[in-house]
N, C-alpha and C positions, 0 to 999 in steps of 0.2 A: 539658589532654589532650583529644583529639578524642573525641566521643561515638561509640558503636557505632550501626550502623543501627537496632538495636532501641530505642534510647533517644533518638534525635535529635528525635523528635516524640511527641506524646501518644497518638496512635491506634496500637494494636497491629495489625500486618498480617502476613500471611505469603504466601509464593509459592514459586516455584522460580527459582533463580538459577544463572548460570554464574560460577565464581570465577576462571577464568584462561583462557588462550588455547586450552586443550583443548576449550572449548565444551561441556563436560559439565555437565548440570544436576542440581541436587539441592535438597531443601527448604531454605527460607531464611526466617528471622524478621527483620522490620524494622519500620519505623513510618511512618505518614503524618501530615501536619500536621492540626491541628484544622480544622474547617470554618470558613473565614473569611467575612466578610460578603458577599463576591462569589462564594463557592465553592459547588460542588455536590458532595456526597458520594454515591457510589453503590456498591451491591453489584455486583461483576463477575459476570456470568452466563456469558458466552462471550468468547473472545479468539482471533482468527485468528493463524496462524503465517505470517509474511512471510519471504521469502527474505533480506531484510535482517536479520532476527533471527539468522539463521545467520551472516551476515558479521560482525555485531556481536559475537556470542558468542565468535567466534574472533579478534576484533580485526583482521579482514582490511582494514579501512579505516583503522586506525591511531589511532582516537580513543575506543575503548571504555574505560569505567571500571568496575572490578570492586569488589564483586560486582554483576553485571548481571542485572536482571530485565527481559526484553524484553516485547514486546507493544504494538502500536499500532493494533490493530483490535479495540477494546474496546467491548462493549455490556453494559448492565446496568440496574438499577432504582434510582432515586433514594431514598436513605434519610434525607437531611438536606440542607437548603439554608440558606445564609447569610441574614442579615437584609435585605440589599439585593439579593438575587437576584430577577430579574423574569420570567425566561423559563421557569423550571422549578418544579415542586412535588414533594413526596414522592409516590412511586408512579409517576412518569413513567418511561418507557423512554427511555434516552439512549445516546449513543455518544461515544467519544473516539478521534480518529485520531492522526496523527503529531506533532501540536503541542499543547503545553500552555501556551505563552507566547510573547510577542513584545513589542517596545517600545511598540506601539500608537500611535506618533507619527510615524514616518517616512513617506515617500511611499508605500512599499509597503503599510504597515499601513493608512494612511488610504484606500487604494484596494482594500481587502479582499484584499490579497496578502501576508498574514502569512507565507506560506511562503517569501517572498523577503526577509524582514526580516533584516538583519545580526545582530539580537539574538534571533532565534527560539530557542525552547527546545523541544527534542525531548522526546517523551513518556517516553523512558527514556535513561539513561546521559548526561545533560547537567546542567550546574549550573543549579539553579533560582535565583530571585531572592534566596532566603534563604541561598544558598551550599551547600545540600545537593544531593545527586545525585538526579535523577528516576528513579523505578522504574515499569515498564510494567504491562501487563495480565495477565501470568502470575501473578496475585495475587488476593486475595479482595476487596479494595476499592480504590477510587480516590477522590481528591479533586482537583478541577480547577476553575479559574476558569470561570464560566458562559459567558464569551465563547468558550471553546474546546470547549464541549460541544454536541453535535449532537442535535437533537430527532429521535426515532426514529418513523417513521410506523407507525400502527396495523397496516396490512396487510403490513408487511415483516417476515418472520421474523427474529428476533434471531440465531439460530444460523447460518443459511445466509447472512444478510445481512452479518454482521460484516466479512468481507474487503473489502467495498465501501469501508470507511474508509481503506484504503490502496490496494489493487489497483484499486478502482473509481475513486477520484478521480485516481489516477496516469494512468489511460487516458482518462477523461472530459475532464479539463482540456486536454490537448493536442489532442484531437479538436475541441474547441470553439475554443480559442485560435487554432489554425492553420487554421481554416476547413474542417476535414475532416468537418463535421457536416451537409453539405448533401445532400439526396436526389439520387441519380444519380451522385455522385462514385464513382470507383474507389479504394478504400482497401486497402492491404496491411497485414497484421499479421504481424510477424516473431516467431516463438516462440509455442508454444501451451501456456503454463504458467499460473501463478497470475494474472499480468497479462494475458497474451495472450488467454486464453479470455474474460475479462471485456471486453477491448477489442473482440473480435468481437461480443459481445452489444450493447454500446453503439453501435458503428458501424452494426450492422443496425437498431437502434432509430431511428437518425438517418435511415435510408433509403438508406444507401450500398450499393454493391456491394463485397463483402468478399472479398479473396484472402488466404488463410493461407499464409505462407511458412515452411517448416520443413525441417530437415535430414533428417527421417524420414518416409518414405512411410506408416509405421504409423499416423500421426495423421490421414490423409486422410479416412477414413470418419467418424471422430468429428467432424472439423471441419465437414464438409458435412452429414452426417445429423443430428448431435445439436446442433451449435452454430449451424447455419444459414448457414455460409460459402457463397459462390457458387462459388468455385474454390480450387484448392490447387496450390502450387508446391513442388517439392523443390529446395531451394537448391543441392544438390550435383549436380543434373542439368543439365549445360550446355545440352542441347537444349531442355529445358523453359524454362529461364531466358532463352535467346535468343529463343524464340518469344514470350515475354511482355514483351520489351524495349519500353520506351516506352508502357506501358499504364496505369500507376498515377498518380493525382493526388497521392497522398501515402502515406506509410508510417509506422506506429508500430512502432518497434523495441524490443521488450521484453526482449531477450536480455541476461543479465548475465554471460555468458562472452565471452572474446575471439572475435571473428569478423570476417571481411572486409566492408568497406562497399561495395567496388566492384561486386559483383554486384547489390546492392540499388539503388545509384545508377542502374544501367543499366535498372532496371525503371520508373524515373520518366519521365513525360512532361516536356517542357520546362517550366520554372517549378515543377516538382514539389518536394516537400519530404519529407525524412526527419526524424522526431522521435525522438530517443533518450531512452528512459525507463528502460531497463535500465542497471545501473551495473557494468560489468566492472572487475575489479581493475587491469588493465593498460590503458594508452591504446590506442585503436583507431587504425589507420593511416588517414590522410585523403587520398584521391586527389583532387588539386585539379583536374586538367584536365577530367574529365567533369562537374565541378560548374560550371566556368566556361562550357563550351560549351553547356550546357543551361539556364543561369541557374537552377541548382538550389540548394536550401537544405538545410543540415543544422542542425537546431535541437535544443534540449533542453527538458525540462519536469520539474518536481519537484512532486509531489502537487498541492495546490491550497489556496487560502485557505479560511477557515471559511465564508464566505457561499457560495462555489462548492461546497464539500463538502456543505452543506445542500441546495443546489440539485440536486446529483448524487443524493443519497439520495432526495429527493422524486421525481426523474425515474425512478429505478430502481423505486420503489414504484408509480408510475403505469404504467410499461411492463412490470412484472413481470420485471425484470432481476435474476437471482440467480446468484451464483457456484456452481460445482459444488464441493461440499465433502465432506470426510471428517471426521466428528466423533470426537475422541479424548479419553481421560482424560489428566490432567496427567502421570501417571507413565509415559506412553508417549512423552513429549517427546524423549528421547534417541534412541529408535528413529525417531521422526518426522523428526528432523534428519538422521539417516543416510539415510532415504528421500528427503528433500528434496534432498540432495546428489546423488542419483542420478536426480532428476526422477521419482521413483516415487510420484506422487500426482496424482489427478485431482479438482480441480486445486489445492485449498487445504485444508490442515489447519485445523480449528477446535477449540480446547480447550473442553470442557465444564467450565468452572471451578466452577460452582455444585455440580455433582454429584460432582466428583472431587477437588477441592482441600480437603484436611482438614489442620488444624494437627497438626504432629508432637508 
């Protein structure tokens, strides 16, 4: 007979879980594996709330496994290390992002691109190597292989910085890979949410000129005055969009709802590129003709490898790049998810796990 989540492993753990596609969260007792020789165990202090947590809680992508404990923007303090751990010691501040495993042998893994490994193991709701299902950071403790643990810089706040482990790397990686990190380039950021506002900060730190593209004029003041964007376009304003045609070298598209690509393609210079990092439920329509006549590119990007994630965290610490967050207690999570659905957060919820998560 299959063991219950509480008895699968020796370490008692607790968190909040969604039990079905309603996406409703409630307290949940489960277990973590004992700290193996290459493992790091840490007390979770804070965990960011990603839009994908909402998609997964409701099984909108079709591969959620319940009970589901989300959270892949996890920071905390090391409480135990395995006998062969080399990079960390008890008391270190650390983070875990979207991945806790990969094959470590394929071309992707050997090139520090574990995020594109066919056998990558997601931080939650995925089968681990021992056959049990992974649980994320809406919980009191984590155990992870040291390879997938990020060293946290001293001068980077744990609470505010937590969302960098997903929102940060998801926008840093495409800016770097697609060459949109050069001073003087004109870069567009579509959507000013959890991903978009961090993308603006990284793009500015690289020295680019940033244009925020949004459906709402209400975000203009914030984009320019608070986030430092150079200009702002309302995507529903045909005159504004027409006037800006052919002005951008590249675009990072962070929107996770269905939206037309054609108006965005028209903003690109010849040889420009749109990189899609938002993940809409339904396929987007791809207008081929304007891509062909401008030799334009539509690409994608998913998080980043562990080496690049560490590089991104160190870059953020050096350039003082911090997400805008709202700190919440764990028992506020259902309200937070409702607000997230309405885009009613500026711009990322972070759960104060240490203060608010108590065993039932």
